[in-house]
VEXROMI-779741 format. One record per residue (C-alpha): residue number from 1; residue in three letters; x, y, z. Coordinates in steps of 0.5 Angstrom, whole numbers. Layout:
<recs>
REC    i   aa      X      Y      Z
REC  NUM  ALA      X      Y      Z
...
</recs>
This chain:
<recs>
REC    i   aa      X      Y      Z
REC    1  MET    137    194    205
REC    2  HIS    141    198    200
REC    3  PRO    140    205    199
REC    4  GLU    138    207    192
REC    5  GLN    146    208    189
REC    6  PRO    152    206    192
REC    7  SER    158    211    194
REC    8  ASP    164    211    190
REC    9  PRO    168    218    191
REC   10  PRO    175    218    188
REC   11  LEU    181    214    190
REC   12  ARG    186    218    194
REC   13  ARG    193    216    194
REC   14  ALA    199    218    199
REC   15  THR    205    215    202
REC   16  LEU    206    213    209
REC   17  GLY    213    210    211
REC   18  GLY    215    209    204
REC   19  ARG    209    205    202
REC   20  THR    203    207    198
REC   21  ILE    196    208    201
REC   22  THR    189    209    199
REC   23  TRP    183    211    201
REC   24  VAL    176    214    200
REC   25  ASP    173    220    203
REC   26  GLY    166    222    202
REC   27  GLY    161    227    206
REC   28  PRO    162    234    208
REC   29  PRO    169    235    210
REC   30  ASP    167    239    217
REC   31  GLY    162    233    219
REC   32  PRO    163    228    224
REC   33  CYS    167    223    222
REC   34  VAL    167    215    222
REC   35  VAL    173    211    219
REC   36  MET    172    205    216
REC   37  ILE    176    198    216
REC   38  HIS    174    193    212
REC   39  GLY    175    185    213
REC   40  LEU    179    180    209
REC   41  PRO    180    180    203
REC   42  GLY    176    187    202
REC   43  SER    177    194    201
REC   44  HIS    174    201    202
REC   45  ARG    169    198    197
REC   46  ASP    166    194    202
REC   47  PHE    162    200    205
REC   48  ARG    160    203    199
REC   49  TRP    153    201    201
REC   50  LEU    153    203    208
REC   51  ALA    157    210    206
REC   52  PRO    151    214    202
REC   53  PRO    146    214    208
REC   54  LEU    151    217    213
REC   55  GLU    154    222    208
REC   56  ALA    147    224    206
REC   57  ALA    146    226    213
REC   58  GLY    152    230    214
REC   59  VAL    157    225    216
REC   60  ARG    164    225    214
REC   61  VAL    166    217    212
REC   62  ILE    173    215    211
REC   63  ARG    174    208    208
REC   64  LEU    181    205    208
REC   65  ASP    185    200    204
REC   66  MET    189    196    209
REC   67  PRO    196    194    207
REC   68  GLY    196    189    202
REC   69  PHE    189    191    200
REC   70  GLY    186    196    195
REC   71  GLY    191    200    192
REC   72  THR    195    200    199
REC   73  GLU    202    197    199
REC   74  PRO    203    190    203
REC   75  GLY    206    191    210
REC   76  SER    206    187    216
REC   77  SER    200    182    217
REC   78  ASN    201    183    225
REC   79  LEU    195    185    228
REC   80  SER    198    190    233
REC   81  ARG    202    193    228
REC   82  LEU    196    193    223
REC   83  ALA    192    197    229
REC   84  GLU    198    202    229
REC   85  HIS    197    203    222
REC   86  VAL    190    205    223
REC   87  LEU    193    210    228
REC   88  ALA    198    212    223
REC   89  ARG    193    213    218
REC   90  LEU    189    218    223
REC   91  ASP    195    222    224
REC   92  GLN    196    222    216
REC   93  LEU    189    225    215
REC   94  GLU    190    230    221
REC   95  LEU    184    227    225
REC   96  GLU    183    229    232
REC   97  ARG    176    226    234
REC   98  VAL    173    220    230
REC   99  VAL    169    214    231
REC  100  VAL    172    208    228
REC  101  LEU    168    202    225
REC  102  GLY    171    195    223
REC  103  HIS    167    189    219
REC  104  SER    169    182    221
REC  105  PHE    177    182    221
REC  106  GLY    177    189    221
REC  107  GLY    174    189    228
REC  108  PRO    180    187    232
REC  109  GLN    184    192    228
REC  110  ALA    179    198    230
REC  111  LEU    178    195    237
REC  112  LEU    186    195    238
REC  113  ALA    186    202    236
REC  114  ALA    181    204    240
REC  115  SER    184    201    246
REC  116  ARG    191    205    245
REC  117  ASP    188    212    243
REC  118  PRO    181    214    247
REC  119  ARG    183    221    247
REC  120  ARG    182    221    239
REC  121  ILE    177    215    238
REC  122  ARG    171    217    241
REC  123  GLY    167    211    239
REC  124  LEU    168    204    236
REC  125  ALA    163    200    232
REC  126  LEU    164    193    231
REC  127  LEU    160    189    225
REC  128  ALA    160    182    224
REC  129  SER    167    182    228
REC  130  VAL    172    177    230
REC  131  GLY    170    176    237
REC  132  LEU    174    174    243
REC  133  ARG    175    166    241
REC  134  ARG    176    162    235
REC  135  HIS    169    162    231
REC  136  ARG    167    157    226
REC  137  ALA    170    159    220
REC  138  LEU    177    159    224
REC  139  ARG    176    152    227
REC  140  ASN    176    150    220
REC  141  PHE    183    153    218
REC  142  LYS    187    148    223
REC  143  VAL    192    147    217
REC  144  LEU    193    155    215
REC  145  PRO    200    155    217
REC  146  LEU    202    149    212
REC  147  ILE    198    153    207
REC  148  ASN    202    159    208
REC  149  ARG    208    156    208
REC  150  GLY    206    152    201
REC  151  LEU    204    159    198
REC  152  ALA    211    162    200
REC  153  THR    214    156    196
REC  154  PRO    215    157    189
REC  155  VAL    215    149    187
REC  156  VAL    208    148    190
REC  157  ARG    205    155    190
REC  158  GLY    201    155    183
REC  159  LEU    197    149    184
REC  160  LEU    196    150    192
REC  161  MET    193    157    190
REC  162  ASN    188    154    185
REC  163  THR    185    150    191
REC  164  VAL    185    156    195
REC  165  ARG    182    161    190
REC  166  SER    177    156    189
REC  167  HIS    175    155    196
REC  168  TYR    175    163    197
REC  169  ARG    170    163    191
REC  170  ARG    165    158    194
REC  171  ALA    165    162    200
REC  172  GLY    162    168    196
REC  173  PHE    168    172    195
REC  174  PRO    168    175    187
REC  175  LYS    173    172    182
REC  176  SER    176    179    181
REC  177  THR    179    178    188
REC  178  PRO    187    179    187
REC  179  ASP    191    173    189
REC  180  GLU    196    177    193
REC  181  ALA    190    180    197
REC  182  ILE    188    172    199
REC  183  ARG    195    171    201
REC  184  GLN    195    177    205
REC  185  SER    188    175    208
REC  186  LEU    191    168    210
REC  187  ARG    197    171    213
REC  188  VAL    193    176    218
REC  189  VAL    188    170    220
REC  190  ASP    194    166    221
REC  191  GLY    197    171    226
REC  192  VAL    191    173    230
REC  193  ASP    192    173    237
REC  194  PHE    186    172    242
REC  195  ARG    190    174    248
REC  196  LEU    192    180    245
REC  197  ILE    184    182    243
REC  198  ASN    182    180    250
REC  199  ASN    187    184    253
REC  200  ALA    186    190    249
REC  201  LEU    178    190    250
REC  202  THR    180    191    258
REC  203  ALA    183    198    256
REC  204  VAL    177    200    251
REC  205  ARG    173    205    255
REC  206  VAL    169    208    249
REC  207  PRO    162    207    247
REC  208  THR    161    201    243
REC  209  LEU    156    199    238
REC  210  VAL    156    191    236
REC  211  ALA    152    189    230
REC  212  TYR    151    182    227
REC  213  CYS    146    177    223
REC  214  GLU    143    171    226
REC  215  ASP    145    167    219
REC  216  ASP    152    169    219
REC  217  ARG    155    163    216
REC  218  LEU    162    165    218
REC  219  ILE    161    168    225
REC  220  GLU    156    164    230
REC  221  PRO    152    169    234
REC  222  ALA    154    166    241
REC  223  ILE    161    169    239
REC  224  THR    158    176    238
REC  225  ASP    154    176    244
REC  226  GLU    160    174    248
REC  227  LEU    163    180    245
REC  228  GLY    158    185    246
REC  229  ALA    157    183    253
REC  230  ALA    164    184    254
REC  231  CYS    165    191    251
REC  232  PRO    163    198    254
REC  233  ALA    155    200    253
REC  234  GLY    152    202    246
REC  235  PRO    147    200    241
REC  236  ARG    147    192    240
REC  237  LEU    144    191    233
REC  238  ARG    141    183    232
REC  239  PHE    138    182    225
REC  240  ALA    135    175    223
REC  241  SER    138    175    216
REC  242  GLY    143    179    212
REC  243  GLY    149    174    213
REC  244  HIS    156    176    214
REC  245  ASN    156    182    210
REC  246  LEU    151    186    214
REC  247  GLN    154    193    212
REC  248  LYS    151    191    205
REC  249  SER    145    187    206
REC  250  MET    143    192    212
REC  251  ALA    146    198    210
REC  252  SER    140    203    211
REC  253  GLU    138    200    218
REC  254  ILE    145    200    221
REC  255  ALA    146    207    218
REC  256  GLU    139    209    221
REC  257  ILE    142    207    228
REC  258  LEU    149    209    227
REC  259  GLU    149    216    224
REC  260  PRO    146    219    231
REC  261  TRP    150    215    235
REC  262  ILE    156    217    232
REC  263  ARG    154    224    233
REC  264  GLU    153    223    240
REC  265  SER    159    219    241
REC  266  LEU    164    225    239
REC  267  VAL    160    230    243
REC  268  GLY    163    226    250
REC  269  SER    169    229    253
REC  270  PRO    176    225    252
REC  271  LEU    178    220    257
REC  272  ALA    184    219    261
</recs>
């Protein structure tokens, strides 16, 4: 269920490593903090419905635009480097203790970051996250390396981009999605490394919330059930309906569980 109004704080800009980065920051500055990482393609706006009930309850909600999305300039599409980018953003924002939340392909980025900095990242929330093996949507992308090579070739780029754009629209993404965001999405997806994700999960020691909807057309429930079983203890939220973007469709229901859990997670002692 949506809150009555979405949250759209002013867009903030800075530079990191010589590139422009953007994000939004809502709620009380001294409140318990959650940092949100969007999926592909996406931006900080993916969480504009989940943020309001959290902010109203006194939680500081920081929503990042990852490299190549929103106003953040493109950078590496390598999963490990994207996780390091998340940690660099925490440095830039001078955050000492946070919960990190990832949706869809933002999930493994959040997971890897949590595995590398448990002293600062005290809780991990995964919403409709990519799991430990290929889900149904990825199994249909066997020709993705060829598509990415084609999009890098000027002579075929235009015609191929028309086809890719149509596919994204049929999948439910808005017509306003920029072509470069689509191309960056394909590069990140092509570089997903499930061995890296599995290895990182063995190092995750922080409480972990896992949530999904049974009618998700992209990631089947079995994938998320396996992920939830392998993650450290924490809330497990399963909704009958709501689709892949449950951070929008089930925003109020998730926030009701997420808000007290964020506070509880941040009270705990840092792990070695």
